[in-house]
C-alpha positions in Angstrom: 24.7 -2.7 17.0 26.8 -1.2 19.9 30.4 -0.1 18.9 30.0 -1.1 15.3 30.3 -4.5 13.6 31.4 -7.5 15.7 33.2 -9.2 12.8 35.9 -6.9 11.5 36.4 -8.9 8.3 33.0 -8.0 7.0 33.7 -4.3 6.8 37.5 -4.2 7.0 37.8 -0.4 6.6 35.3 0.4 9.4 38.1 1.5 11.7 38.9 4.6 9.6 35.3 5.5 8.9 33.5 8.5 10.4 31.0 6.1 11.8 33.7 4.5 14.0 34.8 8.0 14.9 31.3 8.9 16.1 31.0 5.6 18.0 34.1 6.8 19.9 32.1 9.7 21.3 33.5 12.3 18.8 31.7 14.5 16.3 32.6 15.8 12.8 31.5 19.2 11.6 29.0 19.5 8.8 30.5 18.7 5.4 31.0 21.5 2.9 29.0 20.4 -0.1 30.6 21.7 -3.3 28.6 22.9 -6.3 29.1 25.0 -9.4 26.0 27.2 -9.3 27.5 30.2 -11.1 28.9 28.0 -13.9 25.5 26.3 -14.4 23.8 29.6 -14.6 26.2 30.9 -17.3 25.7 27.7 -19.3 21.9 28.1 -19.1 22.2 31.7 -20.3 24.5 30.7 -23.1 22.2 27.9 -24.3 19.3 30.3 -24.2 20.8 32.5 -26.9 21.4 29.7 -29.4 19.7 29.5 -32.8 17.2 26.7 -33.3 19.5 24.6 -35.5 22.3 24.8 -32.9 19.9 24.2 -30.1 18.9 20.9 -31.6 22.5 19.8 -31.9 23.2 20.6 -28.3 20.0 19.0 -27.0 20.8 15.8 -29.0 23.6 15.1 -26.6 21.2 14.2 -23.8 23.1 16.4 -21.4 22.0 20.0 -22.2 19.2 19.9 -19.5 21.7 19.2 -16.7 22.8 22.8 -15.8 19.2 23.8 -15.4 18.2 21.0 -13.0 21.1 21.2 -10.6 20.0 22.2 -7.2 20.9 25.7 -6.3 20.8 25.0 -2.6 22.2 21.9 -1.1 21.2 20.7 2.4 24.6 20.3 4.0 23.5 18.8 7.3 21.2 16.2 5.5 24.0 15.1 3.1 26.5 14.9 6.0 24.1 12.7 8.0 23.8 10.2 5.1 27.6 10.2 4.4 28.1 9.1 8.0 26.1 6.0 7.2 28.0 5.2 3.9 30.2 2.1 3.8 32.6 1.9 0.8 33.2 -1.8 1.4 29.5 -2.4 0.4 28.7 0.8 -1.4 25.6 1.1 0.6 24.1 3.3 3.3 23.8 1.3 6.6 20.4 2.3 8.0 18.6 1.1 11.1 16.2 -1.0 8.9 19.0 -2.4 6.7 21.1 -1.4 3.7 20.0 0.9 0.8 21.9 2.5 -2.0 21.6 4.6 -5.2 20.9 2.4 -8.2 21.2 3.0 -12.0 17.4 3.3 -12.4 17.5 6.1 -9.8 20.1 7.9 -11.9 17.9 7.5 -15.0 14.7 8.8 -13.4 16.3 11.6 -11.3 18.7 13.0 -13.9 17.3 11.4 -17.1 20.7 10.2 -18.1 21.5 7.2 -20.3 22.6 4.2 -18.1 23.7 1.9 -21.0 25.9 2.4 -23.9 29.7 2.8 -24.3 31.9 3.0 -21.3 33.4 6.3 -20.3 37.2 6.2 -20.3 38.8 6.4 -16.8 42.5 6.8 -17.7 43.1 8.8 -20.8 46.7 9.7 -21.4 47.9 13.1 -20.3 49.3 13.8 -23.8 46.1 13.0 -25.5 44.0 15.1 -23.2 46.5 18.0 -23.5 46.4 17.9 -27.3 42.6 17.9 -27.2 42.6 20.8 -24.8 45.0 22.7 -27.1 42.8 22.2 -30.1 39.6 23.1 -28.2 41.0 26.3 -26.7 43.2 27.2 -29.7 46.3 27.4 -27.5 49.6 25.7 -27.8 50.9 23.5 -24.9 53.3 26.4 -23.9 50.4 28.8 -23.8 48.4 26.4 -21.6 51.3 26.5 -19.1 51.3 30.3 -18.9 49.8 32.2 -16.0 46.5 34.0 -16.0 46.9 36.5 -13.2 48.5 34.4 -10.4 47.3 31.0 -11.6 48.6 28.7 -14.3 45.9 28.0 -17.0 46.7 24.3 -17.0 47.3 22.3 -13.9 46.9 18.7 -12.8 43.6 19.6 -11.2 42.2 21.1 -14.5 41.9 24.2 -16.6 40.8 27.5 -15.4 37.0 27.6 -16.1 37.0 31.3 -17.0 39.7 30.7 -19.6 37.6 27.9 -21.1 34.7 30.3 -21.5 36.9 33.1 -22.8 38.6 30.9 -25.4 35.6 29.0 -26.6 32.0 30.0 -25.8 32.7 33.7 -25.7 35.0 33.7 -28.7 34.2 33.7 -32.5 34.9 30.0 -33.0 33.1 27.3 -35.2 30.0 25.9 -33.5 31.6 22.5 -33.4 34.2 24.0 -30.9 31.4 25.7 -29.0 29.6 22.4 -28.7 32.6 20.5 -27.4 33.5 23.2 -24.9 29.8 23.4 -23.7 29.7 19.7 -23.1 33.1 19.8 -21.4 31.8 22.5 -18.9 28.4 20.7 -18.4 30.2 17.4 -17.5 32.6 19.1 -15.2 30.1 21.5 -13.6 27.2 19.1 -13.0 28.1 15.4 -13.0 31.8 15.2 -12.2 32.4 18.0 -9.7 35.8 17.9 -8.0 37.4 20.0 -5.3 39.4 22.2 -7.6 37.0 25.1 -7.3 37.6 27.4 -10.3 39.0 24.6 -12.6 37.4 22.1 -14.9 39.2 18.8 -15.6 39.9 18.2 -19.3 39.7 14.4 -19.1 36.2 14.5 -20.6 37.7 15.8 -23.9 38.9 12.2 -24.5 35.3 11.2 -25.3 34.4 14.6 -26.9 37.4 14.9 -29.2 39.8 11.9 -29.2 37.3 9.0 -29.5 35.0 10.7 -31.9 31.9 8.7 -30.8 28.7 10.7 -30.6 28.4 11.9 -27.0 24.9 10.5 -26.6 26.3 7.0 -27.2 28.1 7.0 -23.8 26.7 5.7 -20.5 27.1 9.0 -18.6 24.6 7.8 -16.0 26.8 4.8 -15.1 29.9 7.0 -14.9 28.1 9.5 -12.8 27.0 6.9 -10.3 30.5 5.3 -10.1 32.1 8.7 -9.5 29.6 9.5 -6.8 30.3 6.2 -5.1 33.9 7.1 -5.1 33.3 10.5 -3.6 31.1 9.0 -0.9 33.8 6.5 0.0 36.4 9.2 0.2 34.3 11.5 2.3 33.2 8.8 4.7 36.8 8.9 6.1 36.9 10.7 9.4 39.4 13.3 8.3 37.4 14.7 5.4 35.7 18.1 5.5 34.0 18.4 2.1 32.3 16.3 -0.6 32.2 16.7 -4.4 30.4 14.7 -7.1 26.8 15.1 -8.4 25.2 16.1 -5.1 21.9 16.9 -6.8 21.6 13.2 -7.5 22.3 12.3 -3.9 20.0 14.9 -2.4 17.1 14.2 -4.9 17.6 10.4 -4.1 17.2 11.2 -0.4 14.0 13.2 -1.1 12.7 10.3 -3.2 13.2 7.5 -0.6 13.0 9.6 2.5 10.1 12.1 1.8 10.1 13.3 5.4 13.2 15.3 4.6 11.7 17.1 1.6 11.3 20.8 2.4 8.1 20.8 0.3 6.1 18.3 -1.7 6.9 20.0 -5.0 10.6 19.4 -4.7 10.5 16.5 -7.1 8.5 16.5 -10.3 6.1 13.5 -10.9 6.1 14.0 -14.7 7.4 10.7 -16.3 9.3 12.4 -19.1 11.0 15.0 -17.0 14.0 14.4 -14.8 12.7 14.1 -11.2 15.4 16.5 -10.0 13.5 19.3 -11.9 11.9 21.8 -9.5 
């Protein structure tokens, strides 16, 4: 409809959205779509050198396939175009034919993640997370606050990813530590990407260390979708220039429901038991 919604109470935040910005005759540059391609490649290589007994433990988490299926190339203009149609008041894309959104069954089929089970914590205490991080990286709290080059190892935005690798996966540590660190990096590098760049947030250690529940008991699919919704809502504001979250899920979902945008028919697998994001 011309100039956006007639009733401002239906979508109260429309005035600050990029859609309103565009209605005003302005344009926003293509969003920078963030990914952790190098981290995912390192995780795939590390997993490839595991003994069979350890491989079975890793694969039992239901997450070990994620680094391998993350898209190496993201279509920035395509994702930007869909973000312009996202409304956080309804958590839907507003299209010419009506509203459409990413559902839990999409998460399951595209990423092959569990969408039921225990809830993932949203507000673990800083002290609990720092203690879990100290145990996993075998570093005291004071050591975590030391500098690695010009950057502090621990910051509010996360822990330096290279230090996590160096203190865990590349060190002679018990495999239980390797497993926790691997899952920590998988979650931060594929499902819950943020804008910290070279850091991985340690909040996931609450589930991996503090709670003690088997990792495959959690509803990672639900948490992934909620996090992506939040990233879409933030990025739909007219002053944002980049987007984080699991953009493989978003792009694969676009390919699934809007096949005209697929670069080739083989982009999504049709095998029922394989994540549809697999190429």
